[in-house]
N, C-alpha and C positions, 0 to 999 in steps of 0.2 A: 533422425538428426537431433542432436542436443541443442537446447536453447541456451544462449549465453546469459549468465545470471546478471551481467551488467545491463543487458537489454531489458530484462524484467524490472530491475531497480529503477531504470530511467522512466519506464512507463508508470510504475507505482508512484514515483516522485511527482510526475506531471499530474496524475490523477489527484494526489493529495493536495497539490497546489491549487487545484480547482475546487475541491470539496471541503477542505479543512480550514478552520480559522487560523490555526498554527500548525503548518505541515510538519514541523520538527517535533511536535508533541501530538501525534494523531489521536483523534477520538473515534473516528468512523472506520477508516481502513487500517486494520491491524494485522500484524504478523502472528501466525500460529506456527511456532517453530517446529520444524520437521514435517509440516503438513502443507502450509501455503499461507494464504491470506483470507481474512474474513471481513465482511462489511457489517459493522455494528448498527443496530437500529438507533434512530434519533429519538431522544426523550421528549 
């Protein structure tokens, strides 16, 4: 069964709202186009 991409985007947005200072300009949870997402290490 395929996952709706809107469902994934909602979850990613909610996670970013919790971990990012500016969720619209993410530093930690980033998109890797064609692959998925990655979590960057904190400096």
